[in-house]
MIPAVEX-318548 format. One record per atom (N, C-alpha, C, CB): residue in three letters; atom name; x, y, z. Coordinates in steps of 0.2 Angstrom, whole numbers, plus 5000, padded with zeros to 4 digits. Each point is the difference from the previous one (the first is absolute). Glycine has a CB too. Example, Ala and Ser with C-alpha at 12.3 -4.5 7.8 and 13.67 -1.06 7.14 Angstrom:
# MIPAVEX-318548
+------+------+------+------+------+
| type | atom |   px |   py |   pz |
+------+------+------+------+------+
|  ALA |    N | 5066 | 4972 | 5039 |
|  ALA |   CA | 4996 | 5006 | 5000 |
|  ALA |    C | 5004 | 5006 | 5000 |
|  ALA |   CB | 4991 | 4994 | 5006 |
|  SER |    N | 5007 | 5011 | 4990 |
|  SER |   CA | 5004 | 5006 | 5001 |
|  SER |    C | 4996 | 5005 | 5003 |
|  SER |   CB | 5006 | 4997 | 4990 |
+------+------+------+------+------+
//
This chain:
# MIPAVEX-318548
+------+------+------+------+------+
| type | atom |   px |   py |   pz |
+------+------+------+------+------+
|  UNK |    N | 4307 | 5023 | 4964 |
|  UNK |   CA | 5007 | 5000 | 5002 |
|  UNK |    C | 5003 | 4994 | 4996 |
|  UNK |   CB | 4998 | 5004 | 5011 |
|  UNK |    N | 5008 | 4998 | 4986 |
|  UNK |   CA | 5004 | 4995 | 4996 |
|  UNK |    C | 5007 | 5000 | 5002 |
|  UNK |   CB | 4992 | 5002 | 4990 |
|  UNK |    N | 5012 | 4993 | 5008 |
|  UNK |   CA | 5007 | 5000 | 5001 |
|  UNK |    C | 5003 | 5004 | 4995 |
|  UNK |   CB | 4999 | 4988 | 5006 |
|  UNK |    N | 5006 | 5016 | 4996 |
|  UNK |   CA | 5004 | 5004 | 4995 |
|  UNK |    C | 5007 | 4998 | 5001 |
|  UNK |   CB | 4992 | 5009 | 5000 |
|  UNK |    N | 5012 | 4990 | 4995 |
|  UNK |   CA | 5007 | 4998 | 5001 |
|  UNK |    C | 5004 | 5004 | 4994 |
|  UNK |   CB | 4997 | 4988 | 5004 |
|  UNK |    N | 5007 | 5017 | 4999 |
|  UNK |   CA | 5004 | 5004 | 4996 |
|  UNK |    C | 5007 | 4997 | 4999 |
|  UNK |   CB | 4993 | 5010 | 5004 |
|  UNK |    N | 5010 | 4991 | 4990 |
|  UNK |   CA | 5006 | 4997 | 4999 |
|  UNK |    C | 5004 | 5005 | 4995 |
|  UNK |   CB | 4996 | 4988 | 5003 |
|  UNK |    N | 5010 | 5011 | 4996 |
|  UNK |   CA | 5004 | 5003 | 4995 |
|  UNK |    C | 5005 | 5006 | 5002 |
|  UNK |   CB | 4991 | 4996 | 4993 |
|  UNK |    N | 5008 | 5005 | 5013 |
|  UNK |   CA | 5004 | 5006 | 5003 |
|  UNK |    C | 5008 | 4998 | 5000 |
|  UNK |   CB | 4990 | 5004 | 5006 |
|  UNK |    N | 5014 | 5001 | 4996 |
|  UNK |   CA | 5007 | 4999 | 5000 |
|  UNK |    C | 5004 | 5006 | 5000 |
|  UNK |   CB | 4998 | 4989 | 4995 |
|  UNK |    N | 5008 | 5010 | 5004 |
|  UNK |   CA | 5005 | 5006 | 5000 |
|  UNK |    C | 5001 | 5002 | 4992 |
|  UNK |   CB | 5005 | 4997 | 5011 |
|  UNK |    N | 4994 | 5009 | 4988 |
|  UNK |   CA | 5001 | 5002 | 4993 |
|  UNK |    C | 5004 | 5007 | 5000 |
|  UNK |   CB | 4989 | 4994 | 4996 |
|  UNK |    N | 5015 | 5007 | 4999 |
|  UNK |   CA | 5003 | 5007 | 4999 |
|  UNK |    C | 4996 | 5005 | 4998 |
|  UNK |   CB | 5010 | 4994 | 4998 |
|  UNK |    N | 4991 | 5012 | 5004 |
|  UNK |   CA | 4996 | 5006 | 4997 |
|  UNK |    C | 5000 | 5000 | 4992 |
|  UNK |   CB | 5003 | 5007 | 5010 |
|  UNK |    N | 4992 | 4994 | 4987 |
|  UNK |   CA | 4999 | 4999 | 4993 |
|  UNK |    C | 4998 | 4993 | 4997 |
|  UNK |   CB | 5008 | 5009 | 5000 |
|  UNK |    N | 4992 | 4987 | 5005 |
|  UNK |   CA | 4999 | 4993 | 4998 |
|  UNK |    C | 4992 | 4998 | 5000 |
|  UNK |   CB | 5011 | 4997 | 5005 |
|  UNK |    N | 4988 | 4997 | 4994 |
|  UNK |   CA | 4993 | 4998 | 4999 |
|  UNK |    C | 4998 | 4994 | 5005 |
|  UNK |   CB | 5000 | 5004 | 4988 |
|  UNK |    N | 4994 | 4995 | 5013 |
|  UNK |   CA | 4998 | 4994 | 5004 |
|  UNK |    C | 4993 | 4999 | 4999 |
|  UNK |   CB | 5008 | 5002 | 5009 |
|  UNK |    N | 4990 | 4991 | 4991 |
|  UNK |   CA | 4993 | 4999 | 4999 |
|  UNK |    C | 4997 | 4996 | 5006 |
|  UNK |   CB | 5002 | 5000 | 4988 |
|  UNK |    N | 4993 | 5002 | 5015 |
|  UNK |   CA | 4997 | 4997 | 5006 |
|  UNK |    C | 4994 | 4996 | 4998 |
|  UNK |   CB | 5004 | 5009 | 5007 |
|  UNK |    N | 4994 | 4986 | 4997 |
|  UNK |   CA | 4994 | 4996 | 4999 |
|  UNK |    C | 4996 | 5000 | 5006 |
|  UNK |   CB | 5006 | 4993 | 4991 |
|  UNK |    N | 4988 | 5006 | 5008 |
|  UNK |   CA | 4995 | 4999 | 5006 |
|  UNK |    C | 4995 | 4995 | 4998 |
|  UNK |   CB | 5002 | 5012 | 5004 |
|  UNK |    N | 4999 | 4982 | 4999 |
|  UNK |   CA | 4995 | 4995 | 4999 |
|  UNK |    C | 4994 | 5000 | 5005 |
|  UNK |   CB | 5009 | 4993 | 4995 |
|  UNK |    N | 4985 | 5007 | 5003 |
|  UNK |   CA | 4994 | 5000 | 5004 |
|  UNK |    C | 4996 | 4994 | 5000 |
|  UNK |   CB | 5000 | 5012 | 4998 |
|  UNK |    N | 4997 | 4986 | 5007 |
|  UNK |   CA | 4996 | 4994 | 5001 |
|  UNK |    C | 4993 | 5001 | 4998 |
|  UNK |   CB | 5008 | 4996 | 5008 |
|  UNK |    N | 4990 | 5010 | 4990 |
|  UNK |   CA | 4993 | 5002 | 5000 |
|  UNK |    C | 4996 | 4996 | 4995 |
|  UNK |   CB | 5004 | 5011 | 5003 |
|  UNK |    N | 4990 | 4987 | 4999 |
|  UNK |   CA | 4995 | 4997 | 4995 |
|  UNK |    C | 4998 | 5006 | 4996 |
|  UNK |   CB | 4997 | 4991 | 5008 |
|  UNK |    N | 5002 | 5008 | 4986 |
|  UNK |   CA | 4997 | 5006 | 4995 |
|  UNK |    C | 5005 | 5006 | 5000 |
|  UNK |   CB | 4989 | 4997 | 5003 |
|  UNK |    N | 5018 | 5001 | 4997 |
|  UNK |   CA | 5005 | 5005 | 5000 |
|  UNK |    C | 4999 | 5005 | 4995 |
|  UNK |   CB | 5008 | 4991 | 5004 |
|  UNK |    N | 4990 | 5007 | 4990 |
|  UNK |   CA | 4999 | 5004 | 4994 |
|  UNK |    C | 4995 | 5006 | 5001 |
|  UNK |   CB | 5003 | 4991 | 4993 |
|  UNK |    N | 4993 | 5008 | 5012 |
|  UNK |   CA | 4995 | 5005 | 5002 |
|  UNK |    C | 5002 | 5006 | 5004 |
|  UNK |   CB | 4992 | 4991 | 4999 |
|  UNK |    N | 5014 | 5008 | 5004 |
|  UNK |   CA | 5003 | 5005 | 5005 |
|  UNK |    C | 5005 | 5005 | 4997 |
|  UNK |   CB | 4998 | 4991 | 5009 |
|  UNK |    N | 5001 | 5015 | 4993 |
|  UNK |   CA | 5006 | 5004 | 4999 |
|  UNK |    C | 5006 | 4998 | 5005 |
|  UNK |   CB | 4992 | 5010 | 4996 |
|  UNK |    N | 5014 | 4992 | 5002 |
|  UNK |   CA | 5006 | 4998 | 5004 |
|  UNK |    C | 5004 | 5006 | 5000 |
|  UNK |   CB | 4999 | 4988 | 4997 |
|  UNK |    N | 5005 | 5012 | 5008 |
|  UNK |   CA | 5005 | 5006 | 5001 |
|  UNK |    C | 5007 | 4998 | 5003 |
|  UNK |   CB | 4990 | 5008 | 5001 |
|  UNK |    N | 5015 | 4996 | 4997 |
|  UNK |   CA | 5006 | 4999 | 5004 |
|  UNK |    C | 5001 | 5006 | 5004 |
|  UNK |   CB | 5005 | 4994 | 4991 |
|  UNK |    N | 4997 | 5005 | 5015 |
|  UNK |   CA | 5002 | 5005 | 5005 |
|  UNK |    C | 5007 | 4999 | 5002 |
|  UNK |   CB | 4989 | 5001 | 5005 |
|  UNK |    N | 5014 | 5005 | 4998 |
|  UNK |   CA | 5007 | 4999 | 5003 |
|  UNK |    C | 5000 | 5004 | 5006 |
|  UNK |   CB | 5005 | 4998 | 4989 |
|  UNK |    N | 5000 | 5000 | 5015 |
|  UNK |   CA | 5001 | 5003 | 5007 |
|  UNK |    C | 5008 | 5001 | 5000 |
|  UNK |   CB | 4989 | 4996 | 5006 |
|  UNK |    N | 5013 | 5010 | 4993 |
|  UNK |   CA | 5007 | 5002 | 5001 |
|  UNK |    C | 5002 | 5001 | 5007 |
|  UNK |   CB | 5000 | 5005 | 4989 |
|  UNK |    N | 5006 | 4995 | 5013 |
|  UNK |   CA | 5002 | 5001 | 5007 |
|  UNK |    C | 4998 | 5006 | 5002 |
|  UNK |   CB | 5010 | 4993 | 4998 |
|  UNK |    N | 4987 | 5007 | 5008 |
|  UNK |   CA | 4998 | 5007 | 5003 |
|  UNK |    C | 4994 | 5003 | 4997 |
|  UNK |   CB | 5011 | 5001 | 5003 |
|  UNK |    N | 4985 | 4995 | 4992 |
|  UNK |   CA | 4995 | 5003 | 4997 |
|  UNK |    C | 4993 | 4996 | 5000 |
|  UNK |   CB | 5008 | 5006 | 4993 |
|  UNK |    N | 4987 | 4997 | 5006 |
|  UNK |   CA | 4993 | 4996 | 5000 |
|  UNK |    C | 5000 | 4996 | 4994 |
|  UNK |   CB | 4994 | 5009 | 5006 |
|  UNK |    N | 5002 | 4986 | 4994 |
|  UNK |   CA | 4999 | 4996 | 4994 |
|  UNK |    C | 4996 | 5004 | 4995 |
|  UNK |   CB | 5000 | 4989 | 5007 |
|  UNK |    N | 5002 | 5011 | 4987 |
|  UNK |   CA | 4997 | 5004 | 4995 |
|  UNK |    C | 4998 | 4995 | 4994 |
|  UNK |   CB | 5006 | 5010 | 5003 |
|  UNK |    N | 4989 | 4992 | 4993 |
|  UNK |   CA | 4997 | 4997 | 4994 |
|  UNK |    C | 5005 | 5002 | 4995 |
|  UNK |   CB | 4988 | 4999 | 5004 |
|  UNK |    N | 5014 | 4997 | 4992 |
|  UNK |   CA | 5005 | 5002 | 4994 |
|  UNK |    C | 4997 | 4998 | 4994 |
|  UNK |   CB | 5009 | 4998 | 5007 |
|  UNK |    N | 4987 | 4997 | 4992 |
|  UNK |   CA | 4997 | 4998 | 4994 |
|  UNK |    C | 4994 | 4996 | 5001 |
|  UNK |   CB | 5011 | 4999 | 4995 |
|  UNK |    N | 4984 | 5001 | 5000 |
|  UNK |   CA | 4994 | 4997 | 5001 |
|  UNK |    C | 4998 | 4998 | 4993 |
|  UNK |   CB | 4996 | 5007 | 5009 |
|  UNK |    N | 5000 | 4987 | 4991 |
|  UNK |   CA | 4998 | 4997 | 4994 |
|  UNK |    C | 4993 | 4998 | 5001 |
|  UNK |   CB | 5011 | 4996 | 4996 |
|  UNK |    N | 4984 | 5006 | 5000 |
|  UNK |   CA | 4993 | 4998 | 5000 |
|  UNK |    C | 4999 | 4993 | 4998 |
|  UNK |   CB | 4997 | 5012 | 4999 |
|  UNK |    N | 4997 | 4985 | 5001 |
|  UNK |   CA | 4998 | 4994 | 4998 |
|  UNK |    C | 5000 | 4999 | 4992 |
|  UNK |   CB | 4993 | 4999 | 5010 |
|  UNK |    N | 5007 | 5007 | 4987 |
|  UNK |   CA | 5001 | 5000 | 4993 |
|  UNK |    C | 5006 | 5003 | 4998 |
|  UNK |   CB | 4988 | 5001 | 4999 |
|  UNK |    N | 5017 | 4999 | 5005 |
|  UNK |   CA | 5007 | 5002 | 4999 |
|  UNK |    C | 5001 | 5008 | 4999 |
|  UNK |   CB | 5002 | 4988 | 4995 |
|  UNK |    N | 4994 | 5016 | 5007 |
|  UNK |   CA | 5001 | 5007 | 5000 |
|  UNK |    C | 5005 | 5001 | 5006 |
|  UNK |   CB | 4989 | 5003 | 4995 |
|  UNK |    N | 5016 | 5001 | 5003 |
|  UNK |   CA | 5006 | 5001 | 5005 |
|  UNK |    C | 5000 | 5007 | 5002 |
|  UNK |   CB | 5006 | 4991 | 4995 |
|  UNK |    N | 4997 | 5010 | 5011 |
|  UNK |   CA | 5001 | 5007 | 5003 |
|  UNK |    C | 5006 | 4999 | 5004 |
|  UNK |   CB | 4988 | 5003 | 5001 |
|  UNK |    N | 5016 | 5003 | 5000 |
|  UNK |   CA | 5007 | 5000 | 5003 |
|  UNK |    C | 5000 | 5006 | 5004 |
|  UNK |   CB | 5005 | 4993 | 4991 |
|  UNK |    N | 4999 | 5006 | 5015 |
|  UNK |   CA | 5002 | 5006 | 5004 |
|  UNK |    C | 5005 | 5004 | 4995 |
|  UNK |   CB | 4999 | 4994 | 5011 |
|  UNK |    N | 5001 | 5013 | 4990 |
|  UNK |   CA | 5004 | 5004 | 4996 |
|  UNK |    C | 5007 | 4998 | 5001 |
|  UNK |   CB | 4992 | 5009 | 5001 |
|  UNK |    N | 5010 | 4989 | 5004 |
|  UNK |   CA | 5007 | 4999 | 5002 |
|  UNK |    C | 5003 | 4994 | 4995 |
|  UNK |   CB | 4998 | 5004 | 5012 |
|  UNK |    N | 4997 | 4992 | 4986 |
|  UNK |   CA | 5003 | 4994 | 4996 |
|  UNK |    C | 4997 | 5000 | 4993 |
|  UNK |   CB | 5000 | 4993 | 5010 |
|  UNK |    N | 4996 | 5012 | 4988 |
|  UNK |   CA | 4997 | 5000 | 4994 |
|  UNK |    C | 5005 | 5000 | 4994 |
|  UNK |   CB | 4990 | 5006 | 5005 |
|  UNK |    N | 5010 | 4990 | 4990 |
|  UNK |   CA | 5004 | 5000 | 4995 |
|  UNK |    C | 5006 | 4995 | 5001 |
|  UNK |   CB | 4997 | 5012 | 4998 |
|  UNK |    N | 5004 | 4986 | 5008 |
|  UNK |   CA | 5005 | 4995 | 5002 |
|  UNK |    C | 4998 | 4993 | 5002 |
|  UNK |   CB | 5006 | 5010 | 5003 |
|  UNK |    N | 4988 | 4990 | 5000 |
|  UNK |   CA | 4997 | 4994 | 5002 |
|  UNK |    C | 4994 | 4998 | 4996 |
|  UNK |   CB | 5004 | 5002 | 5011 |
|  UNK |    N | 4995 | 4991 | 4988 |
|  UNK |   CA | 4995 | 4998 | 4996 |
|  UNK |    C | 4996 | 4994 | 5004 |
|  UNK |   CB | 5006 | 5003 | 4989 |
|  UNK |    N | 4988 | 4998 | 5013 |
|  UNK |   CA | 4996 | 4994 | 5003 |
|  UNK |    C | 4997 | 4996 | 4995 |
|  UNK |   CB | 4998 | 5007 | 5010 |
|  UNK |    N | 5001 | 4987 | 4991 |
|  UNK |   CA | 4997 | 4996 | 4995 |
|  UNK |    C | 4997 | 4994 | 5004 |
|  UNK |   CB | 5007 | 5003 | 4990 |
|  UNK |    N | 4988 | 4993 | 5006 |
|  UNK |   CA | 4997 | 4994 | 5004 |
|  UNK |    C | 5000 | 4994 | 4995 |
|  UNK |   CB | 4994 | 5008 | 5007 |
|  UNK |    N | 5006 | 4986 | 4996 |
|  UNK |   CA | 4999 | 4994 | 4996 |
|  UNK |    C | 4995 | 4996 | 5004 |
|  UNK |   CB | 5012 | 5000 | 4995 |
|  UNK |    N | 4982 | 5001 | 5002 |
|  UNK |   CA | 4994 | 4997 | 5004 |
|  UNK |    C | 5001 | 4992 | 5000 |
|  UNK |   CB | 4993 | 5010 | 4997 |
|  UNK |    N | 5009 | 4987 | 4998 |
|  UNK |   CA | 5001 | 4993 | 5000 |
|  UNK |    C | 5005 | 4998 | 5006 |
|  UNK |   CB | 4998 | 4999 | 4988 |
|  UNK |    N | 5007 | 5005 | 5013 |
|  UNK |   CA | 5004 | 4998 | 5006 |
|  UNK |    C | 4998 | 5003 | 5006 |
|  UNK |   CB | 5009 | 4999 | 4992 |
|  UNK |    N | 4986 | 5005 | 5008 |
|  UNK |   CA | 4998 | 5004 | 5006 |
|  UNK |    C | 5006 | 5004 | 5003 |
|  UNK |   CB | 4991 | 4991 | 5003 |
|  UNK |    N | 5012 | 5012 | 4993 |
|  UNK |   CA | 5006 | 5004 | 5002 |
|  UNK |    C | 5000 | 5007 | 4997 |
|  UNK |   CB | 5006 | 4989 | 5000 |
|  UNK |    N | 4997 | 5015 | 5004 |
|  UNK |   CA | 5001 | 5007 | 4997 |
|  UNK |    C | 5008 | 5001 | 5000 |
|  UNK |   CB | 4988 | 5005 | 5004 |
|  UNK |    N | 5014 | 5000 | 4992 |
|  UNK |   CA | 5007 | 5001 | 5000 |
|  UNK |    C | 5001 | 5008 | 5000 |
|  UNK |   CB | 5002 | 4990 | 4993 |
|  UNK |    N | 5004 | 5011 | 5009 |
|  UNK |   CA | 5002 | 5007 | 5000 |
|  UNK |    C | 5007 | 5001 | 4997 |
|  UNK |   CB | 4993 | 5002 | 5010 |
|  UNK |    N | 5008 | 5000 | 4984 |
|  UNK |   CA | 5006 | 5001 | 4996 |
|  UNK |    C | 5002 | 5007 | 5002 |
|  UNK |   CB | 4997 | 4992 | 4991 |
|  UNK |    N | 5009 | 5008 | 5012 |
|  UNK |   CA | 5003 | 5006 | 5003 |
|  UNK |    C | 5007 | 5002 | 4996 |
|  UNK |   CB | 4995 | 4998 | 5011 |
|  UNK |    N | 5005 | 5007 | 4985 |
|  UNK |   CA | 5006 | 5002 | 4997 |
|  UNK |    C | 5002 | 5007 | 5002 |
|  UNK |   CB | 4996 | 4994 | 4990 |
|  UNK |    N | 5010 | 5007 | 5008 |
|  UNK |   CA | 5004 | 5007 | 5002 |
|  UNK |    C | 4999 | 5001 | 5008 |
|  UNK |   CB | 4997 | 5005 | 4989 |
|  UNK |    N | 5005 | 4990 | 5015 |
|  UNK |   CA | 4999 | 5000 | 5007 |
|  UNK |    C | 5005 | 5005 | 5003 |
|  UNK |   CB | 4996 | 4988 | 5000 |
|  UNK |    N | 5002 | 5015 | 5005 |
|  UNK |   CA | 5004 | 5005 | 5004 |
|  UNK |    C | 5000 | 4997 | 5007 |
|  UNK |   CB | 4997 | 5010 | 4992 |
|  UNK |    N | 5007 | 4993 | 5012 |
|  UNK |   CA | 5000 | 4998 | 5007 |
|  UNK |    C | 4994 | 5002 | 5004 |
|  UNK |   CB | 5012 | 5002 | 5000 |
|  UNK |    N | 4984 | 5003 | 4998 |
|  UNK |   CA | 4993 | 5002 | 5003 |
|  UNK |    C | 4995 | 4994 | 4998 |
|  UNK |   CB | 5003 | 5012 | 4999 |
|  UNK |    N | 4999 | 4984 | 4997 |
|  UNK |   CA | 4995 | 4994 | 4999 |
|  UNK |    C | 5001 | 4994 | 5005 |
|  UNK |   CB | 5000 | 5003 | 4988 |
|  UNK |    N | 5005 | 4998 | 5016 |
|  UNK |   CA | 5002 | 4995 | 5005 |
|  UNK |    C | 4994 | 5000 | 5005 |
|  UNK |   CB | 5012 | 5002 | 4999 |
|  UNK |    N | 4985 | 4992 | 5002 |
|  UNK |   CA | 4994 | 4999 | 5004 |
|  UNK |    C | 4998 | 4992 | 5000 |
|  UNK |   CB | 4996 | 5012 | 4997 |
|  UNK |    N | 5000 | 4987 | 5008 |
|  UNK |   CA | 4997 | 4993 | 4999 |
|  UNK |    C | 4993 | 5001 | 4996 |
|  UNK |   CB | 5005 | 4996 | 5012 |
|  UNK |    N | 4995 | 5000 | 4983 |
|  UNK |   CA | 4994 | 5000 | 4996 |
|  UNK |    C | 4995 | 4995 | 5001 |
|  UNK |   CB | 5008 | 5005 | 4991 |
|  UNK |    N | 4986 | 4997 | 5009 |
|  UNK |   CA | 4994 | 4996 | 5002 |
|  UNK |    C | 4995 | 5000 | 4994 |
|  UNK |   CB | 5002 | 5002 | 5013 |
|  UNK |    N | 4994 | 4993 | 4987 |
|  UNK |   CA | 4994 | 5000 | 4995 |
|  UNK |    C | 4994 | 4999 | 5005 |
|  UNK |   CB | 5007 | 4996 | 4990 |
|  UNK |    N | 4987 | 5006 | 5006 |
|  UNK |   CA | 4994 | 4999 | 5004 |
|  UNK |    C | 4994 | 5000 | 4995 |
|  UNK |   CB | 5005 | 5005 | 5011 |
|  UNK |    N | 4990 | 4992 | 4990 |
|  UNK |   CA | 4994 | 5001 | 4996 |
|  UNK |    C | 4997 | 5007 | 5002 |
|  UNK |   CB | 4997 | 4988 | 5000 |
|  UNK |    N | 4999 | 5015 | 4996 |
|  UNK |   CA | 4998 | 5007 | 5001 |
|  UNK |    C | 4992 | 5000 | 4999 |
|  UNK |   CB | 5011 | 5004 | 4996 |
|  UNK |    N | 4986 | 5000 | 5008 |
|  UNK |   CA | 4994 | 5003 | 4999 |
|  UNK |    C | 5000 | 5007 | 4999 |
|  UNK |   CB | 4994 | 4991 | 5006 |
|  UNK |    N | 5006 | 5012 | 4988 |
|  UNK |   CA | 5002 | 5007 | 5000 |
|  UNK |    C | 5007 | 5001 | 5001 |
|  UNK |   CB | 4988 | 5004 | 5003 |
|  UNK |    N | 5013 | 5000 | 5002 |
|  UNK |   CA | 5007 | 5002 | 5002 |
|  UNK |    C | 5002 | 4996 | 5007 |
|  UNK |   CB | 4999 | 5011 | 4993 |
|  UNK |    N | 4997 | 4985 | 5009 |
|  UNK |   CA | 5001 | 4997 | 5006 |
|  UNK |    C | 5002 | 4993 | 5000 |
|  UNK |   CB | 4991 | 5007 | 5005 |
|  UNK |    N | 5014 | 4990 | 4999 |
|  UNK |   CA | 5001 | 4993 | 4999 |
|  UNK |    C | 4995 | 4996 | 5004 |
|  UNK |   CB | 5012 | 5003 | 5000 |
|  UNK |    N | 4987 | 4991 | 4997 |
|  UNK |   CA | 4995 | 4995 | 5003 |
|  UNK |    C | 5003 | 4995 | 5005 |
|  UNK |   CB | 4994 | 5002 | 4989 |
|  UNK |    N | 5012 | 4996 | 5010 |
|  UNK |   CA | 5003 | 4994 | 5003 |
|  UNK |    C | 5005 | 5002 | 5005 |
|  UNK |   CB | 4997 | 4993 | 4990 |
|  UNK |    N | 5004 | 5002 | 5015 |
|  UNK |   CA | 5006 | 5001 | 5004 |
|  UNK |    C | 5007 | 5000 | 4996 |
|  UNK |   CB | 4993 | 4994 | 5009 |
|  UNK |    N | 5011 | 5010 | 4994 |
|  UNK |   CA | 5007 | 5001 | 4996 |
|  UNK |    C | 5004 | 4993 | 5000 |
|  UNK |   CB | 4999 | 5012 | 5003 |
|  UNK |    N | 5004 | 4987 | 4992 |
|  UNK |   CA | 5005 | 4994 | 5000 |
|  UNK |    C | 5007 | 5003 | 5003 |
|  UNK |   CB | 4994 | 4995 | 4990 |
|  UNK |    N | 5011 | 5001 | 5009 |
|  UNK |   CA | 5006 | 5001 | 5002 |
|  UNK |    C | 5004 | 5006 | 4996 |
|  UNK |   CB | 5001 | 4988 | 5004 |
|  UNK |    N | 4997 | 5013 | 4990 |
|  UNK |   CA | 5003 | 5005 | 4996 |
|  UNK |    C | 5007 | 4997 | 4997 |
|  UNK |   CB | 4994 | 5009 | 5007 |
|  UNK |    N | 5009 | 4995 | 4989 |
|  UNK |   CA | 5006 | 4998 | 4997 |
|  UNK |    C | 5004 | 5006 | 5000 |
|  UNK |   CB | 4996 | 4991 | 4993 |
|  UNK |    N | 5010 | 5009 | 5009 |
|  UNK |   CA | 5005 | 5005 | 5001 |
|  UNK |    C | 5004 | 5002 | 4994 |
|  UNK |   CB | 5001 | 4997 | 5012 |
|  UNK |    N | 4998 | 5009 | 4986 |
|  UNK |   CA | 5004 | 5003 | 4994 |
|  UNK |    C | 5005 | 5005 | 5003 |
|  UNK |   CB | 4990 | 4998 | 4992 |
|  UNK |    N | 5016 | 5001 | 5007 |
|  UNK |   CA | 5006 | 5004 | 5002 |
|  UNK |    C | 5003 | 5003 | 4994 |
|  UNK |   CB | 5001 | 4994 | 5011 |
|  UNK |    N | 4999 | 5012 | 4988 |
|  UNK |   CA | 5004 | 5003 | 4994 |
|  UNK |    C | 5006 | 5004 | 5003 |
|  UNK |   CB | 4989 | 5001 | 4993 |
|  UNK |    N | 5016 | 4996 | 5005 |
|  UNK |   CA | 5007 | 5003 | 5003 |
|  UNK |    C | 5006 | 4998 | 4996 |
|  UNK |   CB | 4994 | 5000 | 5012 |
|  UNK |    N | 5011 | 5004 | 4988 |
|  UNK |   CA | 5006 | 4998 | 4997 |
|  UNK |    C | 5004 | 4996 | 5005 |
|  UNK |   CB | 5000 | 5010 | 4993 |
+------+------+------+------+------+
//
C-alpha cells in the first residue's frame, strides 16, 4: 500500500486540455505499472490508461488518441495529458499501482475534471 495523491483537475471547456498528476510514495516506484481510472457521475470506475514499468502504454478506446499517460520515475509521479476534452470526460480521476489490470492500493481522493461550457 502506498499513498496516492492526484492533482491537476478543474473546469475546462470542451475541446480544451488538462494535465493531471499523481504522486506516489512507493518504494521502488519504477518497478510498478501504474494506471489512471475515472468515475463519471452515475457510472462505475473504469480504467482509462495504463503504463508499464518500461513505459508501454494502453488506453481505453474512449480516450485513445486524445489522452497520453507518462511517468517520471525520479519524481515518483505519473501524468495524464488530456486533449480534445468532451463533456463525457467529466469524472473524478484516480491513479493506482497495477498488477496486470488490477489496482494494488487503496484509492486516493482523486481529482475532479469537469468539461463544460
